[in-house]
C-alpha angles and dihedrals in degrees: 000000000000118000132333117298131210132204114265134180121212112238120250101269111240117203109280131191109205089183139339088215115101125209119253118267122248109291139176122324115283117267121225088255091058095055109107130200091192121072113216134157105176095157094051092048091048089055091048090052089060086075095059093133092050109061093172092058091045089055092049092050094051092041092054091055091048091047094057097049097091093049092050091050092048093051091046091055090054086067141040120289094263093059121130120212125225111250111255108246093238090055099050088110088070114081099193112018102095092040091052091050091051094048093049091046090052089054092048092049095047092050092045096048090243100128102131127080119273105201119218092243106036118190099233137047096239092057091046091054092048092050092051090048094050093043092055094041097047095041090053093048095047091046091051091051093047095048092045093049093047091048092050093049096044101034097106090050099049093044089057094054124105123230096271093049091050092049092050090050091051089048091054093050090049092050091058096041103041108005089232124126117199124196093233127036130190119269092223116085117250089222089066094055092108116219094345115114111254095235092047093050094047093048092051095046096043093046089056094046090045091056089053090053093046093050088053090053095252130125115265097197130045116252093211119074110227110213123228112264113265113258119188112254094016105107097155141019114246 
């Protein structure tokens, strides 16, 4: 366990509007010129930065993007490499996230020779194994790019936070990724966990902190379910 942790309560989430701008709908297949070997989401990060004084909401916003990566990759594999995903309703506040995922996936698939569709329920065992392999491989690569880009763009901000702000941020990320809300969160920022998956790192750290609370006769998890902050245009979680 890294560092000493303190109890923190997430603030009551007031309605927030990360952006009134909605992402473009699914369009035509990507052209070779649109394929991108560099993952970048400057508009989405700029919108996240608007919540500088609300670390919990920042964590939720980043966690929601991370949560949807596997689903976007899976749907992409159902189609040819130049496919463009529909924007998940809860992510319509981002203007470039889903598009960036699609362009980077197109690059990965072209360079891996995986340009044809891999249906979700393939007819033969060999195709099923190939789909599982590509799903795991591409999800891991896109997640690494996303987490690295977010860390690079937000590093100065998270390094300037105090313990409570960091814990609230971790709590927000965990809310989006797992739906759980622990009483105590780690003082070290999940974005600085290196190459460890965010959900895996949070689960490990919070399990350890939760055992400390339980041994002391205190609750490890919150009884009250804290709702996701309201984001305009996001009526349901996909």
